[in-house]
C-alpha positions as CSV (number, residue, x, y, z in Angstrom):
1,M,0.0,0.0,0.0
2,P,1.5,3.3,-1.0
3,S,2.6,5.6,1.8
4,K,0.9,8.9,2.2
5,K,3.0,11.9,1.3
6,R,3.2,14.8,3.7
7,L,3.0,18.0,1.9
8,P,5.2,20.8,3.4
9,V,3.2,23.6,5.0
10,S,4.6,27.1,5.0
11,L,3.3,29.7,7.4
12,P,3.3,33.4,6.6
13,P,6.0,35.3,8.4
14,L,4.9,36.9,11.7
15,K,5.0,40.6,11.5
16,L,5.0,42.6,14.7
17,N,3.3,45.9,14.6
18,S,5.7,48.1,16.6
19,K,3.0,50.8,17.0
20,L,0.7,48.2,18.6
21,Y,3.2,46.3,20.8
22,L,5.5,49.2,22.0
23,P,2.8,50.8,24.2
24,L,1.9,47.3,25.6
25,L,5.5,46.7,26.5
26,V,5.7,50.1,28.2
27,V,2.6,49.3,30.3
28,L,4.1,45.9,31.3
29,L,7.3,47.5,32.3
30,V,5.5,50.1,34.4
31,V,3.4,47.4,36.1
32,A,6.5,45.4,36.8
33,A,8.3,48.4,38.3
34,Y,5.3,49.1,40.5
35,L,5.0,45.6,41.8
36,L,8.8,45.5,42.5
37,G,8.4,48.7,44.5
38,I,5.7,47.3,46.6
39,L,7.7,44.1,47.2
40,T,10.8,46.1,48.2
41,T,8.8,48.2,50.6
42,K,7.3,45.2,52.3
43,V,10.6,43.5,52.6
44,Q,12.2,46.6,54.2
45,Y,9.3,46.8,56.6
46,L,9.5,43.2,57.6
47,E,13.2,43.5,58.1
48,K,12.5,46.4,60.5
49,G,10.0,44.3,62.4
50,V,12.4,41.3,62.7
51,P,14.5,41.3,65.8
52,S,18.1,42.2,65.3
53,V,21.1,42.2,67.5
54,G,23.1,45.4,68.2
55,T,25.2,47.0,70.9
56,N,22.2,47.9,73.0
57,E,19.7,45.1,72.0
58,I,18.3,42.0,73.5
59,T,17.0,39.5,71.0
60,V,15.3,36.2,71.7
61,G,14.8,33.6,68.9
62,D,15.9,30.1,68.3
63,E,19.2,30.7,70.0
64,A,19.8,31.9,73.5
65,A,19.7,35.6,74.1
66,P,23.0,37.4,74.1
67,D,24.4,38.9,77.3
68,V,22.8,42.2,78.5
69,P,24.9,45.1,77.2
70,S,26.7,47.1,79.9
71,E,25.9,50.5,78.4
72,P,22.2,51.1,77.7
73,V,20.9,54.0,75.6
74,E,19.5,57.0,77.5
75,I,15.8,57.2,76.6
76,G,13.3,59.8,77.9
77,I,9.8,58.8,79.0
78,G,8.2,61.6,76.9
79,H,5.1,63.6,77.9
80,L,2.3,61.1,77.9
81,P,0.8,59.5,81.1
82,I,2.9,56.7,82.6
83,L,1.4,53.3,83.4
84,G,2.5,52.0,86.8
85,N,4.5,53.2,89.7
86,K,6.5,56.3,88.8
87,G,9.2,55.2,91.3
88,A,9.6,51.7,89.8
89,K,13.1,50.3,89.4
90,V,12.5,49.3,85.8
91,T,11.3,51.7,83.0
92,I,9.9,50.4,79.7
93,V,9.6,52.9,76.9
94,E,7.9,51.8,73.7
95,F,8.2,53.6,70.4
96,S,5.2,52.5,68.5
97,D,2.9,53.2,65.5
98,F,-0.8,52.7,65.8
99,Q,-1.1,51.4,62.3
100,C,1.8,48.9,62.6
101,P,0.6,45.3,62.7
102,F,3.6,44.2,64.8
103,C,2.8,46.9,67.3
104,S,-0.7,45.6,67.5
105,S,0.6,42.1,68.1
106,L,2.8,43.3,70.9
107,W,-0.2,45.1,72.5
108,K,-2.4,42.1,72.2
109,D,-0.1,39.2,72.9
110,T,2.6,40.5,75.2
111,L,1.8,43.7,77.0
112,P,-1.1,42.3,79.0
113,Q,1.2,39.8,80.8
114,I,3.8,42.4,81.4
115,K,1.2,44.6,82.9
116,K,-0.1,41.9,85.1
117,D,3.2,40.6,86.4
118,Y,5.3,43.8,86.6
119,I,3.3,47.0,86.0
120,D,0.4,46.3,88.3
121,T,2.8,45.0,91.0
122,G,4.7,48.2,91.1
123,K,8.0,46.8,89.6
124,V,7.8,48.5,86.2
125,K,6.6,51.7,84.8
126,F,5.6,51.9,81.1
127,A,5.7,54.8,78.8
128,Y,4.4,55.1,75.2
129,R,6.1,57.3,72.6
130,H,5.1,57.9,69.0
131,Y,7.0,56.6,65.9
132,P,4.6,56.7,63.0
133,L,6.0,55.1,59.8
134,V,4.2,57.5,57.5
135,A,5.9,56.2,54.4
136,I,4.0,52.9,54.6
137,H,1.2,53.8,57.1
138,P,-0.6,56.8,55.8
139,N,-3.1,57.0,58.7
140,A,-0.5,56.6,61.5
141,Q,0.4,60.3,61.9
142,K,-3.2,61.3,62.4
143,A,-3.9,58.3,64.7
144,A,-1.0,59.5,66.9
145,E,-2.4,63.0,66.9
146,A,-5.8,61.7,67.8
147,S,-4.4,59.9,70.8
148,E,-2.8,63.2,71.9
149,C,-6.2,64.8,71.6
150,A,-7.7,62.0,73.7
151,N,-5.0,62.6,76.2
152,E,-6.1,66.3,76.3
153,Q,-9.5,65.0,77.5
154,G,-7.9,62.7,80.0
155,K,-8.3,59.3,78.3
156,F,-5.0,58.5,76.6
157,W,-4.6,54.8,77.5
158,E,-8.3,54.0,76.9
159,Y,-8.0,55.6,73.5
160,H,-4.6,53.9,72.9
161,D,-6.4,50.5,73.4
162,K,-9.3,51.5,71.1
163,L,-6.9,52.4,68.2
164,F,-5.2,49.0,68.4
165,E,-8.4,47.1,69.0
166,N,-10.0,48.6,65.8
167,Q,-6.8,48.8,63.7
168,S,-8.2,46.5,61.0
169,E,-11.1,48.8,60.6
170,W,-9.4,52.2,60.1
171,E,-5.9,51.2,58.7
172,G,-7.1,51.0,55.1
173,Q,-9.5,53.9,55.1
174,A,-9.1,57.1,53.3
175,A,-7.9,59.9,55.5
176,A,-11.3,61.6,56.0
177,D,-13.0,58.2,56.8
178,A,-10.2,57.4,59.3
179,L,-10.8,60.7,61.1
180,T,-14.5,59.9,61.3
181,S,-13.6,56.5,62.9
182,F,-11.2,58.2,65.3
183,A,-14.0,60.5,66.5
184,S,-16.4,57.6,66.9
185,Y,-13.9,55.7,69.1
186,A,-13.7,58.8,71.4
187,D,-17.5,58.6,71.9
188,T,-17.2,54.9,73.1
189,I,-14.8,55.8,75.9
190,G,-16.7,58.7,77.2
191,I,-15.0,61.7,75.6
192,N,-16.3,64.1,73.0
193,G,-15.8,62.8,69.5
194,A,-16.5,66.1,67.8
195,T,-14.0,67.9,70.0
196,L,-11.4,65.2,69.2
197,K,-12.0,65.6,65.5
198,S,-11.7,69.4,65.7
199,C,-8.4,68.9,67.7
200,V,-7.0,66.5,65.0
201,D,-8.1,68.9,62.2
202,S,-6.2,71.7,63.9
203,G,-2.9,69.9,63.8
204,K,-2.1,71.2,67.3
205,F,-0.2,68.0,68.3
206,A,1.6,67.3,65.1
207,D,4.8,68.7,66.5
208,A,4.6,66.6,69.6
209,V,4.3,63.5,67.5
210,T,7.2,64.6,65.3
211,K,9.4,65.3,68.4
212,D,8.8,61.8,69.7
213,A,9.8,60.3,66.4
214,D,12.9,62.5,66.1
215,E,14.1,61.5,69.5
216,G,13.5,57.9,68.7
217,T,15.6,58.2,65.5
218,T,18.3,59.8,67.5
219,A,18.3,56.9,69.9
220,G,18.6,54.4,67.1
221,V,15.0,53.4,66.4
222,N,14.4,52.4,62.7
223,G,11.3,50.3,62.9
224,T,8.4,49.5,65.2
225,P,7.8,48.4,67.8
226,A,11.1,49.4,69.4
227,T,10.9,48.8,73.2
228,Y,13.5,49.9,75.6
229,V,13.8,48.2,79.0
230,N,16.0,50.5,81.2
231,G,17.6,51.6,77.9
232,L,18.1,48.2,76.5
233,L,16.4,47.6,73.2
234,V,14.0,44.7,72.5
235,S,13.3,44.9,68.8
236,G,10.1,43.8,67.2
237,A,7.0,42.0,68.5
238,Q,8.9,39.7,70.9
239,P,7.1,37.2,73.1
240,Y,6.6,37.8,76.9
241,S,9.7,35.6,77.6
242,A,12.0,38.0,75.9
243,F,10.8,40.9,78.1
244,K,10.7,38.7,81.3
245,T,14.4,37.8,80.8
246,I,15.7,41.4,80.7
247,I,13.2,42.8,83.3
248,D,14.2,40.2,85.8
249,Q,17.9,40.9,85.2
250,E,17.3,44.6,85.7
251,L,15.3,44.0,88.9
252,S,18.1,41.8,90.3
253,K,20.7,44.6,90.0
């Protein structure tokens, strides 16, 4: 039986229309650059939140914590109300950002136990200072200012807790909507929301927030949360055990 012959098939040459594909290529390059920028920012932020070891830091991870440094950094307690006994032997100063997820984790998972074991028993006093990472947290500055306005009405710590408790609600909102949320939180803790909104709109505490952040940068803060225990830095959202180790060492001195 005769075999079938396969006839050669020729395809017409593919012609690329440069006028059509060039704009598409440009769009693809722009999108790629945008995605790369987002990825880079997230990596930088995560690196800041990851504990690191330095001359004045205590880090707890898979390995044992290094020895406590002999020369702590001098850190002021700032101007906001202090939690605990003002004469306590150990002072904790936290530089924080209300929109920072790591700060929220520290507030939720670690600080309650520190408060129960050390602050409420008079062994530790705790101070909060502002360090809004405005480049990646657009609502952080105004959240910090709102907490200052709440402090003006005598409810800083109650408002501090409300901001972290509701972080997932306001963190992605447009600025105007976030401000509305900030005012509504004031109403829930018994202070005047309209007064707080007017206070934030005025910008009267913007400089106070900036001053905190500047002093933090001078001390070596480059990410949040940055928590100093008698001047010794515990970086990131560390577990309770990390703080217990250094607090107990400081109390034993």
